[in-house]
N, C-alpha and C positions, 0 to 999 in steps of 0.2 A: 261266405264259406261254402257256397254251392260247388258241387263237383264239376269238373271240366266237361263231363258228359251230361250235365243238367239240361233238361229240355229235350232229351232224345229218348225215343222209344223204338223198339223193333216194330216192323210192319205188322207182324203177327200180333203183338201186344196191342197195337193201336186199333187193329181190326176188332179185337175182342172188346176193347174199351167202347168202340162205337156201337157194337151190338148191345152191350149193357145199357147204353143210353138211347136205345130205340132207333139207331141210325144204321142198322145192318144192311140196308139196301145200297149204301155207299162203301161198305167195307172192302169190296173187291177192288176198288180204285187204289187201295193202299197195300194190297196183299203182296205185290211183287217188290215192294220197296224194303230193303234190308234195314234201313234206319229212317225214322221220321223225325225231322227237326221241328219241334212244335213251334219254336220262335219264328220259323220261316213261313208258317202257314197263315195265309191271309185270304181275303176275298178274291183277289186277283189270281192267286195260285190255285185256289179251289175252282174258279171259273175255267181256267185253262185245263184243269183235269176233267172238265165236263160235268161238274156237280151243279145241278139245277133242279128246282127253282132257287131263288135267292134265300128263301126261308130255310131251306136245308143247309145252305152254306153257313147261315147265321147260327143255326142249331149246332153245327159242328164246331164253329168258333166258340160258342158259349160253353160247349162241353170241354173244350181245351182250357178255357179260363178257369174251370173248376180245379184244375190240377197244375196249371202253368200259364203265365207266371203269377206268383203270389209274393208280395213284398215281405221282407223280414219285419219283425215288430220289436219295438223297444219298450220294455217294462221298467217302470221306475220303482225301485225296491228300497226300503229303508235300510237293508243290510248290505246289499251289493251295489247300490246305485243304479245306473242305467244298464240294463241287461238286454242286449240284442239277441233275439232268438230266430233260428232258421224257420223258413215258411212251413216246413212239415211239422215242426213243433207247434207253431201257431195253430195249424189246422187240428192237431190232436187236442190242444187246449180247448178248442171250441166245441168239442164233442160232449154229449150228455154224460158219458162215462167219466170224463175228466172233471167236468164242471161239478159233479157230485162231491168232489173233494172240498168245495167251498163250505160244505155243511158238516164237516168232520173236524172237530177241534184237534189241533196238533197235540195238546197235552191232556185231552180228555177232561176228566174231572178237575184237573189243575186249574181250570178257569173258575171253578167254584170256590177256590181258595185264594188264588192270585188274580185280582181283577184285571191286570194287564195282559194275562195270557189268553188273549182272545184270537190269536192267529190260528190258521187252519192248515190242513194238509195241502191245500191248493197252492198257497204261496211257497211253502217249503219245497214242494215238488218242482216248481219252476226254478227255485234257487239251486236245487241239486242239478237240474239240467244245465244251468248256466255254468256252475263250477266244474261239472264233468267236462264241458267243452273247453273251459279254461285250462284244466290240467292236461287233457290229451293234446290240445294245440300247443301247449308249452313243451311237451315231450317231443312232438313232431318237429318243432322249430329247433330245439337243442340237439336232437339226434335224428337227422334225416335218414341215417342208415337203418332205422327201425322199420322203414317202409310204411309208416302210418299214412293212410289215404283219407281224403275227404269223406269217403264212404264210411270208413271206420269211425271218424269223428261224429258223423250224423247218427250212426247206430248207438254210440256211447251216450250221446245227448238224449236220444229217445228213451234209452234204458233209464237214465237219471230222471227223466220226466215222469216215467210210468212206474217207477219202482214201488210206489205206495198206493197204487190203484186199489189194492185189495183190503185196505183197512176198513174195519167195521165201525159202528157207532162208538164214540168215546175211545177210539184208537186201541191201545193195548188192553184196555179193560175187556173189550169184546173178545179178544183173542185169548187172554190169559185167565180171565175170571168167569166169563159167561159160557163160551162154547165148551170148555172142558167139563162143565157141570150140567149142560143141557142134556135132555133125554135123547139118546141116539136112536133114530128110527132103524128098523131092520134093513138089511141090504147094504149096497155099496156106499150110500150116503152116510149111514151110521158108522161104517168103518172109516170113512174119510174124516168124520168129525173127531175121531179119537186122536188124530195126528195133525189136524188142520192148523196151518199157519197163514198169516196174512200174505206171505210171499207166494203161496200156492194160489190164492185168490188174485193176486196182482198179475200173475201169468195168465190165468183164465180170463180176467177182465181185459187184459191187453188183447187177447185173441178176439174177445167179444167186441171190443172197440173197433178193431180193424175190420171185422166182418160186418158189423152193423153200419159202418160208415164206408160204403164200398169205394168211394173216391180216394180213400187214403192209400190203398195198395197201389193204385195207378199213379198217384202223386209221388209215392215213394220210388216207384220205378222211374218216373220222369226226372227225379232228382238223383238218379244213379244207383239206387239200391237194387240188389239182386234178391228176388223173392223166389222161393220161401227161405233160402239160406240165411239171409240177414235177419229175418224174423226169429229164426232159431237162435242166432247170436244174441239178439236183444233180450230174449227170454232167459237165456243162460246168464246174462249179466244181472238180470233182475233176481233170479234165483240160481246162483252158481251150483253146478253139480258137486256133490260131496266127494272128498278124496276117498279112494278105495284102499281097504286094508288087505294086504297080501301076506300070506304065511311065508316065512323065510327058513323055517326049520321044522323038524318033526316035533319039537317041544312046544309047538303051537305059538311060537313067537311070530309077530307080524310087524310090518312097517306100513306107513301110509304112502301110497303112490300118488302122483299128481292127479287131479281130476281129469277125466276124459272129456275134453271140450270138442264140440262139433263145429261151432261157428268160426272161431279163429284160434285153432290149436297152436298155430305158429306164432301167435301174439298173445300169449297167456297173460302178459302184464295188463292187458286191457280189462281183464276181469277183476282187477284190484282197484278200479276207479270208483265204481258205484257201490258195490257191496263186497268189501274185502274180507273174505273168510280166512285169510292167512294171518293177518295181525290186527284187523279191525280199523285200520287207518284208511278212511275213504271219504269222498266228498259228501256223502249222506250225513256223516257226523259233522263235517266242516260246517254245513249249513245249519243243522238243527242246534248245534252248540251255540253258534253266533246268534241265530234267530231266537231261540228259547231264552238265552241270557238277556238279550235286548228286551223282550217282552216281560220277563220275570223281574228285571231290575237287578240281575246278578252279574258280577264281573266275569268276563271271559278273557283269560290270559293267553289262550292259544291263538297264534297268528297263522291262519291257513294260507295267507298270501306268501308268507316266507317258505312254507312247506312246498307250495307249488313251484316257487322260484328255484328251489334246490332239489326238486325231485328229478331222479334220473333212473333209467332202466339199466340194470346190471344183470349179469348172469350169476346165479347162485345155485350150486348143485345141479348144473345142467339145465336150469329153468330161468327164464327171464322174469325178473321181478322189479317192482318200483322200489327204489332205495332213496336215501337222502344223505346229505352231508353230515359228517360227524358233529359239526357245531350245532346242528338242529336237535340234538338229543334233549336239551333242556326244554325246548319248545314242545317236544313230544311228551315229556313228562307233564308239562302244563296241559296238554290235550287230555291225558288220562286223568289228571287231577280235576280238571274241569268236569269230566264225565262223572267222577265220584261226587263232586260237589253238587252237581245238578240232581243226581239221584238222591243224595242225602237231604238237600234243602227243598227240592221241588217234586221230582218224579215219584219219590217214595216218602214224601212228607206224610206224617201220621194221619193228618186230617184228610189229605187227598186219598190215601189208601182206604180209609174207612168209608168215605163217600163212594169210591169206586165199588167197594164191597156191597154197599147198599143198592147202588144202581144195578149191579149184577143180580142181587136178590130180587129186585123188582122185575128185571127182564126175565128171570127164570119163572116167576109167577105169571107173567103176562105172555110168555113164549107162545103157547098154543092158541092164544086168543087174538094175537095179531096176525092178520091175514094179508099177504102181499101177492099181488098177481104177477106171475112170471111169464115165461115163454109158453106159447100155445094155450094161454088162458089158465094154466095151472096155478094153484094157490100154494103159497109157502108160508111158513111161520118165521119168527125172528131167527131161529137157529138154522132151519133147513134152507133159508134163502141163500146160504153159502153154496148150495148145490145148483143154483140157477142164476147166471149173471144178469139176466134181464130183471129178475126180482131183486137181486143184490144191489143193482144200480139205484133202486128206490129206497134203500135202507141207509139212513144217515142218523146223525144226532137228533134229528127232528122227532124220532120215535119217543124220546124222553117226554116231550110236550104232548105228543099224541096220547100217551098214557096219563100224564098229569092232568090234561084237560078233558079226559073222558068224563062222561056224565055219571051221576049217581045211579042211574038206571042200569048202567053197564056193570052189573055185579061181578062178572068174571074178571074185571080189571080192578076191582075195589082194593084188594090187598096190595097190588103193585102200586096203585095210585097213592095209597096211604104211606108207603115207604118213600116215594118221591116227594110227597108233601112234607114229610119230616126233613128231607134234605133242604128244600127251598126255605123252610122255616127255621133252619139251623138247629134242628132237634135231632141231629145225627147221634149215633152211638158215641159214648164218651171214652176218651183215652184214659187208662188207668196207669200205665207205665210200660216199660219195655225191658226185656231180658236179653242180655248179650250172650249169645250162645257160645259155648266153649269150643265146639268142633263143627262137624258137618251135620246138619239136621237130617233126620230121617222122616219118612212119610207118617209114621205112627206117633210122632212126638206131639203134634198139635192136639189130637184127641186125648192123649194122655195128660197133657198140660191142662186142658179144659176140665178133665175129670178131677185133677188135683186142685184146681182153682175152686170148684164147687165144694170140695171136701174141706178146704182150708178155712174153717170158721175163724172169724176175727176175734175170738175170745178163747180163754183157756179151755181146754177140752173138757175138763170136769165141770159138769153143770152147764155146759154151753147150750144155748137154745138156737135152733135152726132159724135162719132169717128168710127162708123160702127161695133163695137163689139156687138155680140149677145150672147144669152145663150149658143149656140153651140160652142162658142169660149172658153168656160170655162169648166174645169173638176173639180169636187169636189169629193174627196174620203174621206171616214171616216176611222179612225184608232182607235180601242179600245185596250188599253194596260192595263193589270192587272197582278195579281200574280197567276192567274189560277182558281180563284173561283169568278170571277166577282167582285162585290164591297165588298165581304166578305173576312175576314182574312182566308187564306187557312189552317192555323194551327188549326182552330176550328174543322176541319173534321178529324184531326189526333188523334189517341189514343196513350198514352205513358204508360210505366211501369217503375218501379224503381228497382234499384239493390237489395234492401231489399225484395221487394215483386214482383217478375217477372210475377205473374199470375193475379195481380190486375191492371186494367187500369184506367187511369184518363186523364182529359183534362188539358192543360196548357194555362192559360189566357195570353194575349199579355203583359199586364202591369206587369206580373210576370217575363217576359223575359228581357225587356229593355224599358226605356222611350224614346229611340231614334228610335224605329220602326215607320213606316209610320202610319199616322192616317187614310189615305184613301188608298184603294188598287186597284182602277180602275180610268181611265180617258179616255175620248173620244176626239179626235181631228178631225177637218175638214181641210183637206189639199186642197188648191186651186191652180190650175194650169192654165196656158194659152196655148192654142193650137197654137196660132200664136206666133212665136218667132223672127220675124224681129224686129229690135230695136224700130221702131215707135209703132208698135202694142203692144210690150211687155211693153213699158213705159206707154201706155194708160191702159193696163190691170192692171198694178200695181196701177195706179191711181184709178181705179174702186175698187180694193181691199181696198185701204186706206180709201175710202169714205164709205165703207160698214157700214150700220147701226150697232152701237155697241151693240144693243139689243141682237145680236147673242152670245155675249161672254163677260165675265168680263175681258178678255185680248186676244190679238192675237200676234203672232210672225211674224214679217216681214221677208221677204226673205233675206234681207241684214244682218239680225242678226244671220243667221244660216249658219254654214260652210257646204258646200255641198260636201260630200265624193263621189268621183268617177263620178262627173258630166261631 
């Protein structure tokens, strides 16, 4: 898949490369050449150029071999079979920053409930790179008029490979449950922590990866990429810029204008391959739905191969977007239903979520006591490591066992160690039941619910005796499950074309698909847990839950009615 220009560098770039490799005394031999064809440089050519002694010629040839040629590599994958990856991708995979992903579980605490969910961000990222290449190459073959180049394809694959570089220990738990509650230090880092997302860290880690492994940028140039422009494009695909809201009247009405892309503004459809902010249909989901389902033992009904086969770029409202055939609508509903099923049965399983909550509790207690060396010898904590990519590279799921295996003399980790010990001994907080919320939850509802739980004595009010349970003895976690677009039908944001007219797009209304589709696409549950798990306290806590004022819900699910997987 290499570019036609692969193995070519400008004389200026090649001179700079030689200088970086300690061969500056021969740089002037190449300065006047507009193009250096790396594949044509050999000992004889270098001898004719007057480069002597032989050791220097060999050093130049050895330097060339760092970036060219490098063979593609075939990865055998249980999901996609044999995946051949471009040499640049292979070199990126071999960096410490990417190898770090071997030690971050794809499903975080899900592995502590589902024994098969042992896969990591490492293999998922390789799978996304492969599917990104398959989709963009399919578009190029079907629609040559789009002008997709081999350079575009390589950029899209690199973005797919690096899109998850920024995940922290236990994946989403670190981002959603730990960082938001960590103590923010004063200054820019504290402000950053308030809005931090793993996509931010992915972009920063990608920059760190390229800079720390200097041969990569030269290898990218040798394979036809234009730097720094293509690096900007890759980072935009990892974290697409948000659409801008522009006022359209004095009445403060506004509309969303298309995002302002810098990398490939004329090929906006390329931004919908890795991280599709328009409708959520992207190869990231294609891989993790198939991979997670395989490891969880859950059926995946969505066929990503069919989507790729029928994907087509069409113009919609003046912008080029990836669309699909009308007959693919049921396949897409299977995609979104699979998403909902995975959230309900695995990602937001009630035991998974309470274990994640407990890990976050332990991390918060251990935060300032875990020291990680970063750049220039500076030390960082669990939370502040997100501000230094050298320190963050060292932060993986392994911190769990670092705390768990700390010695009794390390009293500053005692509380955190006790929480993690409860997890591995299956003494986690116990599920009492869940409340199906009637509407959209607000921030103050969980504290209010905990207050009412503590006050809801499991006996008649007159003559009731307190059982000693307080608000602190209850944990309430919210779980919102949907089809990917909140309360909206996600198909509303998808555009379709027909076999008869492949250039004209249209929407498909739900009622035209099937009367058996869901009427609602989102629900929020409040899960209630008891921290005290001795039989007497647990019985009392269940009584509190049963007496809870029904104003909270039109229904609730009792603990005894739910089968607990992996408890």
